[in-house]
N, C-alpha and C positions, 0 to 999 in steps of 0.2 A: 629887633627883631622879637617877639612878644616872648615872653615865658612860653615852656613848654606846658605848664600848668593849665595858662591860659589858654591854649589850641586845644587843652582836652577840654577845655567847659567849654569851647566854643562846635567842636565834632560832636559835642554831647548835645548842644545848643538844636544844632543841624539834624540829630540822630530824631533828639524830640519834634521839631515842625516837620518830621517823615514821618510820625504814628510811630515809635520804636520806641519810645522812652521807659518800658518797662522790658523785664526778660523775654527770652524768647516764647516763654508761654503765654506771653499776652500781645504776639507781635505779630502781622498779618503775614508774612511772607514767609513764607518756607525757603531755605534755601535747597533742600533736597532732602531726600531719605533714604538714613544710614543706620540702622541700630548697630551703636559701638559695642564692640564685644568686652566683659570687663576685663579679662585678662589683656586684652589690648591696651583698654585704657591705662591698668596699671603699671604697662612698661613704656608708659610716653614718660623723657625722661624732663628730672627737674630742675633746670637748668639754674646758676646761679643768676646768671645774666637777666634773668624777669623771675619776678614775685607774681602768683594769684593765690587771694583770699576772698573768706565770705565772710560776715561781720558774725556769724554764730558759731565760723570755723570748721572746717571738714567733719563729713556725714553728719552735720545738726540737720534737725526736725524743724520741718518750714511749714506750716497747712496753707491750703488754698485762701487767698487773701493775705495774708503776710508782704510785709515788706523784706526784700534781701537787699543788702549795699554789696558788691561789688569793688575791692581793691587790687590794683595792679601796680609795678614800678618795674621799672629796668635800667639799667645800672649805663645806659649811654643812647645817644639817639638814633633812631630808625623809627620803624612805623611796628605797629600792633593788630592784629586779628584777633575778638573774642567768639569761639564757638561752643556754640550749647545746644548739647544733644539730650535730647527730651525722650522719657520713656518709653511714647510710641512710635519711636523713630526718627520723627520730624529734626531734623537739623536746621538752626537759624544763627546767623551772622548780628551779633550783640553790636560788635565793633569792626567797622572796615577800615582797612590801610587808615588806624587814625595816628596822625605823628605824635612823637613823644620824645621829653629829651631826658636822661640820664639824671637821677636821682628824683625825680620828683612822681609822688603816688597821682594817679588815676583813677576816682571812681566811676559807677554803671548802677544808679538806682533802679529795681523795677517792683513789680506787684507780681506774686507766684499768683497762677492761676488753673496749674492742673497741667496733664493728668497726672495721677498717682503715683509715685514711683521713685527711681532713683535717677536726678537731675546731674550730668555731668557739665564741666566745663573746660575747655582747654583754651589756651594763648599760645600766640602765636609770635614772636618778638623776629623781625627781619631790618636790616639796614636801609631796603628799597622798598617799594612797595609790591605786592605779590598779586599776578594777575589772577582772572576767575578761573581760567584753569587748571594753577597751578594748588590754589587754594581751593578747590574742588578734590584734587587728587588728597592735597592735604585731608583733607576730611573725612576722606574714606580710605585713608591709613596714614594717623598721624604716629605713628609710631616708625615712620618711614622718612622723617624730616631730610636725615645723613642724600637718600637719595635724591629726593624733590631740591632740596637745596642746597647739596654738596656742601652740606656741615654749614652752611653761613644761615643760620637762626637760632634760636631759642623757643623753649616750649615751659609753659608750668601747666598742671591742672588741679581741680578742685573740686566735692562732687558733695551735694546733699542730699538730705529724704524731703518729696513732697508727698503733703497725707491729705488729701480731701478730707473735706468733714462730712465725717458722716451720718447719714439720713437713720435715725432712730426706728426700731421698727419690733414688731409686737410680736411674740408665739406664746400661743393657748395647745393645749390638748385636753381632747374630751374623751372620755370620764377623767374629770383630774382626783376624783377620789370615787373609789368605786371597791365590792367586793366580789370575790371569785373563791368556786371550791381548789380545794387542791387538785393539781394537775391536771388542769382544766383551760380553757386559749380564751383570749378577751381582742377584737380587734379595738385599736386605740388611732383615731385624728387624731393629727395636728395639723394646724393651721396658721401661717406666715405673712403675715399683710404689716405693710409701712406703717409709722403712728397716726398717718390720715385715714386707714381704714382700704388702701389699694393692695389684690391680690399681687404676690409676690411668683411669679413663677418659676418652674426650672432651677428652684435651689434645692440642696444638699442639705437633709438634717441627717444628724446623729444621733443614735440611739442607744442608750445603756441600760440595768436594771442592777440591782444589790441582789437580787436573787431570778431563781427562771431562765428566762431569755427571748430573744424577740427574733422574730422570721429572719430580720435584716438588720443590720448596724447600722447603714444607710438608706437613703432614701430622698426621692426626690418631688419637689413638691409639685402638683399640675394648676390648668388652667384659673383654680381660685385659689389656687399656694394651701392649696390641703396635700396632705400626705400620710397613709395609713401602713399600720406596721399593726401584727402580729404577736401579741404578750402569749405565753406558754408557760403557766404555773406552775410553783416546783409542787413536790409528791408532802411536803410538810407545810405546817400553817406558822404563820407570821405575817411581818408588813415588809411588803415590798416598796422598793421605790424606783420610779419608770423616770427617767430621764431624758429630754429629747432636746439638742441645742443648734442654731445655729451659728458658725463659726464668722457669719460678714466676710467682706472684701472692701475694696478699697472707697466702695460710697453706699454702703449699707451695715448699719451697726452690728455686731454679736447682739443674741438673745437663745434663750432657754425656760423651758418650761419642765416642769416634774407632774408627777401623779403619782398619790399614793394609793395602793393597793393591797387590804386587808384579804388574805389568802386563808380560810377556814372550812368549813365541813363542807360536803357538797350542798349546793341548793335545789331548791325545787326548780325542774323546766319549767317551763311558760310556753304561751300558746300564742304567735303577735299573730293578726290577718290587717290587711288594707282593703280596705271599700271604695273606689271599684278596685280588683283585682289586673285590669288593664284597662287600656285608654284609648280614645283618640282624641284630639283636643286640637279645635282650631287655630290658624297662626290668630295670636295676639288674644288670643281667648284666654278662659279661666275652666281650672275647675277644684272642686272642694274633691279632697281624701280625707277616710275617716279611718283611725288605726283604734284594734281593738283589743287591748291587754287581756289573756285569763290566764289561769294558772290551769296545773294539768286535771284538775278537776271538772276544769267547766267554770269556775270561778270568777268574775270580773277581777282583775289589780286596780285598785283606785291610786291614787294621787304619787304618780311614780311617772317620769320626766323622759320622755321621749325624743331626740334628737331625727331631725329631716335634713336631708340635701337633695340637689337637684342635678345631672348633669350638664343641663342647660334651661334655662328661663331661669326662674325667681319664685321663692316663695313668701308669704306672709309673715314667716315666722321660721326660725329655727328650731327651736324649742316648744316644746307641748305640753302639758299635765294630762293626765287621766283622769275621767269626771269619777263619779262614784258606779257609772257601767261599766268604767272600764276603757273609755270611749275618749279620744281624740283627736282634733280637726287639725288639719291646715288647707290652705287656699294657692294651689297652683298656675302661677301666670305663665301662661308659652311666648315665647319669643317671636319675633316678626319671619315668617319662613317663607319661600319661594319654591321648595318643595319638600315635600315629605321627610321628616324629622326625627328618628328616634328617641326618646329619654328616658332618663331611668332615674327613677326617685327612691331613694331609700332612708329608710327608718330604723333606728338604733335603740332599744332597751340597754342601756349599761348594767344592770340587775342588781340586785341588791346582797345583802347577808341571806336574804330566805331565799331570793329568786335567780335561775338563772341570767348572764345578757339574751339578745336575741335579736335579731335582723333579718331583714326584710326590704326586697327591691322589688321595687312594683315597676312593669315597663311596658310604656305606649309608645304615641309618636307624636308631633305634631304635622295637621296637613294643614298646607296653604286653601286660601278659601277663593271657592270653586263660585261665581254666579253664572246660575240658569236663568235666564230668563222664563214667564211662565209664556208661552206661547197655543198654536196648536196642537204644536207635539207633544202633548200633557194626558196623563191618564192617570188618574186615582180614584180612592172606594173611601168616603167620608162619613163617621158613623156621628158627626156632630149636630147634624137638624133633626128638625121632628120625624125625618124619613133618611134610610141608608139611599144614601147618591153616588153613584161610581159611573166610567163612559168604559170599564173593560167589559169582558165576555166572561160568563161561566163562573162570575164569583162564587164562593161558596164560602162560609163561616161557620165559627162555635165559639161558643161564649155566653154573656150575660150584658146586657145593656145596662150601665149604671149612668150616674150626674154626679156633680158636685168636686170634681178636681181640677177643671178649668177656672178660669177669668171669669167667663160666662157660665151661666148656665145651659151647657154644651153637652151631649151625651158622649162615651167612650163605648168602645167595648171592652170587655174587661174579660181577660186570661187567663186565667190559674192551672191548668192543668200545661201536659204535654201534649193532647190530646186536642185543646183550644187551637185555632187557626184562623188566618185571614190568607182566602185561596184564587185568583183568580188570573183569567189570561189577558192579552192584548197584542193587538199588533201594529209596530213603528210604519209599514210601508216599506222596508228597508233595513239593512243594516247598520244600527248606529254608530256613530264614531267612538262616544262616549255618551255616556249620560248620569244621573243620579235620581238616587233614590231619597225622600224626603219625608222622614215619617214626626207627624204629631203623638208623640207615645209620652207617656208616665210611668212610674208604678213604687211597688214594697224596695225599702232599704237592701240593696243587694241583688234587685232585678235587671235580669237581661232579656234585651229583644235577639231573636235568631232571624235573617233574612237573608233567605233561598231563593238563585232564579236560575230557572230551568234546571235545576235538579242541581246544580252548584253553591254550596255554602259559600257565600262572602264575607258573612263573621255574623259574630254573637257580641252586641255593643249594651252599655251598660245604660238605665236608661236615669233621667231626673227624678228626684223627689219631690212632694212638693207641686201646688198649685201651679199647671200646663200654661204660657202666654202665647199667643199668636208666635212669635219671634223666636220661641222656645222650639222647632223643630231638631231634628236629629237628622243630620245628613251623610248618606253613604254616597262614593264617588263609583261607577261602575264604568269598564273598558269594553273596547270594540268585543273583547273573546269572553266578554261574558251572555253576549248576545247570541241570537240563532236571526235569521231569517225566517218573516214568518210569524207564527205567531210564538210569545213568550210567556212561561209561568210566575210569577212571583208568589212565594210563599214569606206569611210572615207568624212566626211560633215565641212560644215560651223559652228561654233559653235554661232559667236559673229556676231548680227545684223547689216546688214550695212558697215562689210570691210572685206576686199577680203584677200585671203591665196592665194598662189601660190603653188603649190604640184610640185618636180622633179624627187621625185622618190620615191615608199612604197618600203619595204622586210620586208619578216618574217622570222625569223632562229631558229632553236632549237636545 
């Protein structure tokens, strides 16, 4: 008869052929799912008839990818089953009814592959092979061997810790260096990412300050991996350290960031504005936004950093610096959408020793692109030719005809005051289901055009600056409720005072 050690090697060789040459965490088949209570685990007897150990000893640490060597030994001939309780509740059988002889040491080698947590191994020694039902009963109640095997068994156990290889993280805080007045408040933004720049959503951050206080000691990151917290400065001057930290978990490394706050005399207030102050941008389109930073006397504040964020879509930069006129611009890139989607763009001025911090949110929406074919259901007024053309009724307008604002030498109706307007009627021949008003219009910085249909204000929309191109039309979607049966009246006006708009053409399509 072969030696027991030889039998063990044969059994292990068969296991390897079956694809089970490593520990349960690398083994393809799960025997069942069962969470082994730690109190039940430590109550499993350690019998003198069988011993179980690992190469680094009880309670040792193994990283995912490490090799672990399991050693077992019995005092007499019989059969062993080696059971692996994984941290996630999976239970796998590493050795199944392997025949052993007394005094001969058996080995089992495997590669740790997770998940992280406490791994618990239990060896069951019996004089005869164990059938599947009894083995399942024992797996779910390893402390009740006397009931299951009527005393004809022996057990031992060993556990170790599986540590996942941590992915490094980066935590930043803005502003990182700032000055605020005594008893003033300031919003800080923390950003948590992986080392390759992937935003980490839903992670808890811990905040603390050496003086003053924060509005919340714990916050959670959003879709952009960001979390905001308000700092309230103390009533005395000095240097305050604000720290935000991420504790990490089984897959992410911890990280922390620190901001230095100089609490000094109360700085002066500032005025922060953004043009346009509200907007609608096409799906997949872009929009330029310009911030203006001025002091309380209206003077521009140059060379100051502004921070930008968008709730959806993206920006060409997150940080800009004001120029000599106190202005700084970013370009917003809208996402592709199939329905109207709200968007908030936030600009923050962190403040200095001389000036208060400031923050402003500009709200707008991203609208799906709706294509309307130009057909017989078209009404228009065109100021761009050598004479005014239109196919509506009762056309009235006031303003001045000017040139030089388009890619061609075309004319525009320039409207400067609230008394300037374009007004005409049209009859669609029924009640349209929906339509679109197309405006070829440009104007001064900050200028807006007001659109009124049948006495109902459809909105006031910012107009572009610079040279107007044929593809630069402004679109206003009109619903069925905005139309009336029979004669409809459209009116175009200036909305922003003291800012001119120049209208080349307006068209209505259904």
